[in-house]
N, C-alpha and C positions, 0 to 999 in steps of 0.2 A: 634543434635547441636554440639556434640563433633567432629563429622566428618567435620563439616563446619569450625571449628577453628583449626583443626589439621595441615593444611598446613602452618599456620603462623610460627610455631616453626621451620619449615624446611627452612625458608627464609634466604638467605645469607646476613649478615650484610653489605657486600661490594656492594650489589646490588644498582644501581642508584635509586634515589628517584622517577624519572620518566623514565620508560623504557617500550619499546614494545617488549622486549625479546632479545636484543643483536643485533650485526651487521647482515646485510643481505648479503649473498654471491651471486655470479653470478648465480649459479645453481638454487637457490631459486627464483631469479628474473626471470630467464628463464621459470621455471615451472609456476610461477604466470602469466607470459605473455601468456603461452599456455592456462591456465584456462580462462584468460580474452578473448582470441580469441574465445574459445568455447562459452562463454557467449554471445559475440557480434554476432557470427554467428546465434545463436538461436534467439536473439533479432531481427536481420535484417530479418530473415525468417518469424518471427511472425508479425512484423510491416509492412513489405513491402506490403503484401496483407491483411492487417488487415481489419476487418469488419467496417461498419459505426459506428460512435460514439453511445454509449448507453446513457441511461438517465443521470447517474451521470457524465459520460465523457462530455456530451454536456453542462451540468451545468458549469463545470470547464472551458471548452473551451469558453463558452459565457462570463464568468467572465474575462478570460484572454483577450478576445477581447475588453471588456469594459474598462479594465485597459489600453490597448493599445490606445483606443480612448479617454481616459480621461473622461469617463462618469460613472455614478453610475449604479448599477445593477437594472434590472426591476423585474418583478414578479417571475422569475425563481430561484432567490437566497434566501437562508434561513440563519438565524443567526447561526444555528448549524454547518454550513460549515466553515472550516478554509480557509482564503484567501491566505495563503502562496504559494501554488502550482500555482494557476492562476497568482499571481503577478510575480512569476519567469517566467511563461510561456510568459507573455507579453514582456519580455526583448528580446526575439529572435523571435518575431512575424514576419512571412513572409506570406503575403496574398496569399492564394491558397494552402499553404502547412501546414496550422496550425495544423490540426489533427495529421499528421505524426510527426511533430516536437514536439508537446506536448507529444506524446507517447514516443518519443526518450528522452525527458527530464526526464520522469519518469524512463525509462530504465537506464539513467545515474545514478540516485539514487540507482537503483538495483546494478549497478557495484560498487558504493560506499559501499553498504551493503556487497558485496563480500570482498572488501578490509578491511573494519572494522572487519569483522569476522576473516579474516586471521591474522590481527595484534593482536586481542584479544586472539586468541587461541595460537599463537606462544609465547605470553607473559605467558600464563598459562601452556601450555603443550609442547612447543618447536616448532621449525620451520616446521618439517615434518607434525605434527598434524595440524598446521596452514594451510598448503597447502591442506590437506585433507578436512578440514572444508570449506575452500574457494571454492574448487571444488564442494563440496556437495551443498552449497548454490547456486552456479552458475547453477546447473541442477535440482533444486527442482521445480517441476511444479507449485504448488500454488504461489510461489514467482515469477516465470517467468510470469505467467498469470497476476498477479497483477502489475508487472513491465512493462508490454506492453499495459496497459490501462491507460487512464487519470484519475487515482485514487490517493488519497493521502496516501494510506496505506503503500506502500513501501518507499516513501520519509520520512514519519513519523517514520517508523521502522528504516531506515538507520541512521537518525540523532539521534533518541532515543538510539539506540545501541551505537553510538559514545559517547553520554553522559555517559553511563555506562562504556564504555571502558576507557574513560579519567579518570574516578574515579578509575578504577582498575590500570591503568598505574601509577597514581600519589600516590598510596598507596602500591606499590610493594616493597619498600625498608624498611630500618630499621625505618625510620620516614616518615610521609607523606610529600608531596611536595605542595607548594602553587600553583602549576600548577592545582590542583584540582578545582580552581576557574574557569578554562576553561569549567567546567561542566555547569556553569550557562548559557552562551550564547547558548550552545548546547541544553539545556533543553528548553530555550525560542524559539529557531528556530524550534525544533521538535513540540512544541505546536502550533506555527503559521502554520506549515504544516498540522497538524492533531490534532484536539482538543481531540481525544482519546489517544494521545501519552503519556500524563502524567501517566496514570495507569501502563503500562508496564515499564516505566522508574522508577516510584516509587518502584515497586517490585524489579527491578534489583539493584537499588541503596541501598535499605534497606537490601537485602540479602548480598551484598558485604560489607556493613557497619557492619553487624553482624559477617561475616566471618573474617574481618580484624579489629575488634574492638580494639584489643591490640595494633595495630599500630596507629589507629586513636587517641587514648587517649594521644599520645605523642605530638600532635599538635592540641589540641582541638579548638583553635581559628580559624584555617583554616577550620576545619570541620564545626564548627558552622556558619561561614560566608558563606560557600558554601551552606549549607542546608537552611539557612534563605533566601539567595538571590535567590536560585532556586525556593523555594516555593513561594516567593513573585512574581517572574516573571510569574509563572503559574497562580496565583490568579489574578494578574492585567490583564493579557491577557484575561482570561475567564470572568472577571467581569466588564471590562471597555469597553463599546461598541465603543468608539472613536478609540481605538487601532486596532479594526478589521473591522471598516467601516460599522458596522451594526446598526440597530435601537434599538437593545436590547442586553443585556449581553448574550454571547454565553452559559454560564453555565445554565441560565434559559431555553434557547431554547433546549439545550441538555436534560435537565430534563423533558421537555414536550414530548420528543420522547419516553420515556421509556415505553415498552409494556410488562413488566412482567419479573420477575427474573427467571434465570435458563433455559430460552427457548433455549439457545444455545446447551445444551447437547443433546436434542432430535433432533435438526436440524443437528448437526454434526454426530450423529449416522446414520441419514438418508442419509447423503452425502457420508458416507463410504469411498470408494477408492479415492474420490477426496481429502479428508482430509489426508489420509494415502497412498499416491502413493509409488511406489517402492523405490524412493530416501529417503523418510522419514522412511520407514520400515528399510532400511539399516542403517540409522543413529541411530535408536532405538536399533538395534542389536549391533552397536558399543558402545552405552551407557551401555548396559548390560555387554558387554565384558570388558569395561573400569573398572567397579567395580570389575571384577575378577582379573584385573591386578593392582588394587589400593593397596597401602600400602608401607612399607619401601622399597626403591629402585625401586619402580614402579611409577604408576601415582599418583599424589598428591591428596590425599583424600579430603582435604579442598577445592581445586579448583573444583574438580569433584562434590562434594556435592553442592557447590554454583551454578554451572552451571545447575545441575539437578533441584535444588530447584527453580531457576528463570524460567526455561522452563516450569516446571509443574505448578507453581503458576500462571504464565502468561496465560497459556492455560485455566486453571480453571476459573480465574478471567474474562477472555473474555467471556467464555461460561455462566458465571453467570449474567453478566450485559448486554449482547447483544444477539439478535437473531443470528442464525448461518449463516454466509456467510464465505466461505473458506478464502477470502482475509482478513477478520478480524483477522485471526490467524497469519498473517504475523509476528508480533513481537515474536511469540513463536518458529517459525521454525528455526531461526538461533541458538537458544539455544539448540535445539535438536542436531544440528551439533557440537556445541561447546562441548557438553557432549559426543557425539559419536565419534568425530574425534580421540582422543587418543586411544580409544579401537580399532578402525579400523586400526590405524597405527600399533599397537602391533600385531593384527591378520595378517596383511600383512608381518610384519617382521618374523613371524613364518614360512612363506613359504620359502623354501630354494632357494638360488641363486637369479637370476634375475626374477624368476617366479612371485615373489610378485609384482614387478614393472609392469611387463607385465599384470598381473591380474588387477592391479589398473587402468592402461590405458584402458583396455578392459571394465571394469565396468563403467568408466567415459564416454566412447564412447557410451555404451549401454544406460546409463541414459540420455545422451544428445539427442540421437535419440528418446528416449521415451518422453523427454520434448518437442521436436519439434512436435512429433505426438500429444501430449496433446494440445499444443497451436493451432495447425492447426485445430484440432477437435473443439475447442472452437470457433475459428474464423468462421468455417463453420456454426456452430449452430447460432452464432450471426448474420452472414450474412443472413441466411434464415429468421430470425425474423425481421431484420431491413432494408434489402435492399429495399423492397417495400415502406417503410416509407420514406426512403431517396429519392427515385425516385419521389414519390408524392410531397414531399416538394420542390424538385428542380423544378418540373413542376409548382408549385404555384409561385415560384420565377420568372419563365419565363413568366407566365401569368400576373404577377403584373407589369412586364416591368420596374422595377426600381423605381416604385412609392411606397410610404408608403402603407403597407398592414397589415392586421390583420387576424389571423386564430383562430377559436374556436376549441379546441381540448383537449384531455386528455394528449397527448404526447408533452407537452408544450416545454421542452428544446430542444428536437431533431428537432421539427418542426421549432422553432426559429433559430436554428443553420443552418439548410440546406435550409430554405426558405428565410431567411433574414427578415422575417416579425415579428411583435410583435404577441404575442399569448395570448389567453384568455381561461381559463379553463371552461369546461362545468359546468353550474350550475345544480346540481343534484336535485334541488327542484322545479325549474320553468324554462321555456324556456326564454333564454336571448341570443339575436343575435345582438351584437353590430356591428356597421358599421363605416367606415371612410368617411368623407366628400370629401377628396381629393385622395382616393385610394380604391382599391377593398378589400372586406372581403370574407373569406372562412370558410368552416366548414369541418373538417377532422375526419373520423371514421377509427379506427384501429381494425381490426378483433381480437376478443378474449380478448379485454381489459375489465375486469370486472368493472372498475371504470367509464366507459362511461355510458351515460343515457341508461336505459333499459325500455322495455315494453312501456306503454302509453307515458311516457316522451320522449322516443326516437322517437316515431311516431309523437309527437308534434313538435319536432325539425325538423324532415324530412318534415313535412307539410309546413313549411315556407322556404324550401330550393329549391324546384323545382327539375329539372333533374340533375343527377350527371355531374360535369364538367369532371371528370377523375376517372377511376377505374384502379388500379394497382393490377393485379392478381399475386398470388404467394403463398408462405407458409402461409402468413397471408395477406389477401386482405386489400387494403386501398382504401377508397372511399372519393373523394373530391367534395364538393359542393361550388358553387359560390353564394354569398349572394347579389343579386341585382346588378344593373349596367350592363354595357357592358364589353366585354372582352378587354384585353389590346390592342389587335390588331384592335379593332373597331367593 
């Protein structure tokens, strides 16, 4: 704890009450522009030939479509999902390009995450370290993968980190600034984007409050107002269904999902290199080096201890409360770079002449190429799994001929998205084959889905279906049956 508070005594009394680290020079802007360009190139290469939308992506895309159409969600939506991302998605809805545009929207939040990391690190450790951290976040594969899918993890992370950064910026002087109240709307926005965002935000804000407690007591009214308002915003959003458009409180729905504590540790150990790619390993090396350079005349121990504590506590908390998916760790990865950037900067400085800058550029290029490879590999795998499902769903849409239609399937959101039909989940206890009076009904089986009817129940479903209407062969075969009536073409 002493290390966390040590940095306070070194703060200059003349420092502005709200600061992002001083003026930004032309060279820094130019370098940031280069980093932005690298990020955008990776994003475009990833999104341009992206795979069909996955399950969660289809859910958020469907909700964005319903927002655009002004209708409520059907059976695909759950109260544990935050509505912020699809609501933003409907604002630039363009028929026929929705999937790509929604992925680019999320990528825009990823670029914001690069920018917030840059500002936060330049405040804590200086402009050069800020650029190192920004470059690191821009080429970290787990963040890039999450930023090129229609998922709320990166948007929630970007706005959540902004909330913590605003708290840091407003407490960097001799006395706190009332600007810390800007934390409140950032906390509310992050919660609307992702209901899991309050946990990493709370960790970050608490650690910063402990670190800068001697400054905070000099304007306790501002601190108390910020804490109470931010807490109230989260509680109201998670407890009042009206505010999120659901039929039940999000907090209760989230609690019903819990499938055991500490499951994430085993999951992340199994995922191995996906959790710790080369970019993250490099950041960890930088964090270790930073502690070697910390001390009088070196890297601020208090700032370094705070960044390390937030990153570690965030990763542990996520592994404790959630099962392990790499994208869930999105809030922890920027903090690894925040702690590692000053150490990597000092290591680069130790290389004589311009060799350090050349080495930095080469490392960035290598990590960028590796990130492109990671995203392409993920896209290939997803395409193998999902392309047949997309083709079958589009064939259903063609057969329906624009009439209302219904599909019985396990892959409900994706089939709804690509077919334009309503969908009905298989009943795993008895055969239920609903039909529409004014349109066709279908049944779709997706090879390898363990949640589809099995054994005698599957045979019972097939007994009432007749011959297949369509079979799409591929990595995972998809079989479609038409339930009664004549085809759309007569």
